[in-house]
C-alpha positions in Angstrom: 80.1 69.6 127.8 81.3 73.0 129.1 81.5 75.7 126.5 84.9 76.8 127.8 86.4 73.4 126.8 88.6 73.6 123.8 89.3 71.0 121.1 92.6 70.2 122.8 90.8 69.6 126.1 88.4 67.2 124.4 91.2 65.4 122.6 93.1 65.0 125.9 90.0 63.6 127.6 89.5 61.2 124.7 93.1 60.1 124.9 92.7 59.5 128.6 95.2 62.2 129.4 94.6 64.8 132.0 96.8 67.7 131.0 96.0 71.3 130.5 95.2 72.4 126.9 98.2 74.7 126.9 100.8 71.9 126.9 102.1 69.8 124.1 104.0 66.5 124.4 106.8 67.5 122.1 107.7 70.6 120.1 109.9 71.7 117.3 110.4 75.2 116.0 112.2 76.2 112.8 113.2 79.8 111.9 114.6 80.5 108.4 115.9 83.9 107.3 117.6 84.9 104.1 120.2 87.6 103.7 122.5 88.5 100.8 121.5 85.2 99.0 122.5 83.2 102.0 120.0 81.2 104.0 120.2 80.8 107.8 118.1 78.2 109.5 117.8 77.3 113.2 115.7 74.4 114.4 115.2 73.9 118.1 113.1 71.2 119.8 112.2 69.3 122.9 110.8 65.8 123.4 109.6 66.9 126.9 106.1 68.3 127.6 106.1 72.0 127.1 103.6 74.8 127.6 102.7 77.0 124.7 104.7 79.8 126.3 107.8 77.5 126.4 107.3 76.7 122.7 107.0 80.4 122.0 110.3 81.0 123.9 112.0 78.3 121.7 110.8 80.1 118.6 112.1 83.4 119.9 115.4 81.8 120.8 115.7 80.4 117.3 114.9 83.8 115.8 117.6 85.4 117.9 120.1 82.8 116.8 119.3 83.5 113.2 119.7 87.2 113.8 123.0 86.6 115.5 124.2 84.4 112.6 123.3 87.2 110.1 125.1 89.8 112.1 128.2 87.6 112.4 128.0 86.8 108.6 128.1 90.6 107.9 131.2 91.0 110.0 132.9 88.0 108.5 132.1 89.1 105.0 133.6 92.6 105.6 136.6 91.0 107.3 137.3 88.8 104.3 136.9 91.8 102.0 139.3 93.9 104.1 141.8 91.0 104.2 141.9 91.2 100.4 141.8 95.0 100.1 143.6 96.1 103.3 147.2 95.4 102.1 146.5 97.4 98.9 145.1 100.3 100.9 148.1 100.2 103.3 150.6 100.1 100.4 148.9 103.1 98.8 149.6 105.4 101.7 152.7 103.7 103.2 155.3 105.9 101.3 153.6 109.1 102.4 153.2 107.8 106.0 156.9 106.9 106.2 157.8 110.4 105.1 155.5 111.9 107.7 156.8 109.6 110.4 160.3 111.1 109.8 159.0 114.6 110.6 159.0 115.6 114.3 155.5 115.4 115.7 155.3 119.0 116.7 156.1 120.0 113.0 153.4 117.9 111.4 150.3 119.5 109.9 146.8 118.3 110.9 146.5 116.7 107.5 149.8 114.8 108.0 148.7 113.7 111.5 145.5 112.4 109.9 147.3 110.5 107.2 149.7 108.9 109.7 146.7 108.0 112.0 144.9 106.5 109.0 147.9 104.4 108.1 148.2 103.1 111.7 144.4 102.4 111.9 144.6 100.4 108.6 147.4 98.2 110.0 145.4 97.6 113.2 142.2 96.9 111.3 144.0 94.4 109.0 145.3 92.5 112.1 141.8 92.5 113.6 140.2 91.4 110.4 142.5 88.3 110.2 141.7 87.4 113.8 137.9 87.4 113.5 136.4 83.9 113.9 132.7 84.5 114.9 133.5 85.5 118.4 130.5 86.3 120.6 132.2 89.3 122.2 133.1 91.0 118.9 131.1 94.2 118.7 130.5 96.6 115.9 128.9 100.0 116.3 125.9 100.0 114.0 126.3 103.7 113.1 129.9 103.1 111.9 129.1 99.9 110.2 126.5 101.6 108.0 129.0 103.2 105.6 129.7 100.5 102.9 132.5 102.6 101.4 134.7 102.5 104.5 135.7 98.9 105.4 137.8 100.0 108.3 134.8 101.2 110.3 133.1 97.8 110.0 136.1 96.1 111.4 137.2 98.5 114.1 134.4 100.3 115.9 136.8 102.4 118.0 138.0 104.4 114.9 
């Protein structure tokens, strides 16, 4: 017996199989992650012979899918929260925004311009929050999403 032979090589020889030690007949990988008291689990598998590198690639793919599920969960949670709070936030500044809108743009102060912009942004963010349904192309800037006190940044990265 060659010292370089591994246990898998010996088992393959005993089974009458002549395959490299770095392959398996079938594989299944499971990745589980918890976030915010929610559990995300992805299981991937194959019933075809795979190399250990291919099994590792399955594991990494499952981990990426879990990460993606958590990221989308965060967006959906913020979206639902904003759907509930957004109309209230809009109603709070709407009277002032309507008064400011009646003023000619050249006569508005910077504070008035900012209030009117905030009102418009809230309306847009509410529309966007209602439309979110786990889209793959929905992006959020991580720097803006980091502020938990400002729901609008979570939902509209361009603001």
